[in-house]
N, C-alpha and C positions, 0 to 999 in steps of 0.2 A: 504492498500500500504507498502513498505519496501523499505526503500534506503538505501544500504549497498553500500561502495567500486563506487559509482558511478551506480550502476546499483538501476532499480527499477523495487521491483517485485508484478505484480499484480492479487487477484485471484492467494497467494497464495498451500492453502490447501484446493482441493478439494473431493468433491465423489469419483469416479470411484464404483458401483453397493456400496458394501461389503466398502472395500478396502479404507480409506483415499492415500491420497496421497497429496506432496509438491511439488512444481513446485520451487523451482530455478534458479536463473538468471543463466546463463550459466558463467558468471565470480566465481560468487558463490558458486560452482560445483563444479569447475575445483579450484576456490581455497578448498577444503574441499576438492578434489581429492587430490592435490600436497600433503596436510598437510598429511595425510593415507598411502598418498605413504612414503615420507619420513617416518614415521612413523616404516611399513613393513619393510622399510633396516633398519631401527634402530633394529627391533625384531631378522632380519639375523645377526647383526651384533650378538648381543649381544647372539643366538645360536653358536657363532662362539667361543666366548670366553670363554661358558661352553666347545664346544672340548678343546680343547687348553690351559684349564685347568687352567687357571687368573683367578688369586686373587680375594679371592670372594669380594671382598670391589669394587675393579674398576669395578663388571659385575653389586652388587649393583648399582652403583652411575649412571652407564648406563639403568638402571632399571628402575629409580629417571627418570629421562632423558625422557624415552617411555610416561610414566604414566602423566609428567609435560607436556607433546606436546596431550597426549590422552581429556589431563584435556581441554587446550586452541580449542581445535576441538569443547568438548564438549562443550563448550562456545559459542564458536560464530555456534552454530545449535540452540543454544539452546536461544540467542539473536534473532535468525529471527523468533527463532518460537514466542518466542515468543509477536515481534511486526509482524508478519504477521497472523499463527492460532491465536493463545491463542485470540488478538482481535480481528479480524475476528467473531472467533466462539464464543463472550463474548457480537459481538454487534447482534447475530444472533439472541441468548435468548440460547443458549444454556452454563449454569454453570458446565452444568457437566465436562467442560476442567480444570476447579479447583480446579477439587479435580482430575484427569488426570495427572494435572502436577505437583500437588505432588508427586504424586504418582513416578512419575519418578526424581522428586528433590532430593525427601528423598534413592530414587535407585546409584542417580547419588555424591551423597555425605557420601553415607558409607564411 
């Protein structure tokens, strides 16, 4: 089980045929979607800055802000994944999840 922001997720990761799925509480899902909507708006803003020939340093600072926001979403999702899916699969005897996690971590910290 996973507890975050007052919500508990049970059976977070399930297998639907061959495809694995995560099941986040509505509160967590809404938080992730809200963050991604803000990031989407920031990206549109950066596009507008480039269209207006805004000074490069100002654009680069906005890009840095978006990257930081995306990292925040990734950290939150990774935390939920570790506390639910990874633990669940290890408890089921599936140690392959650790290899999968390491591949994902390497992609995240590139």
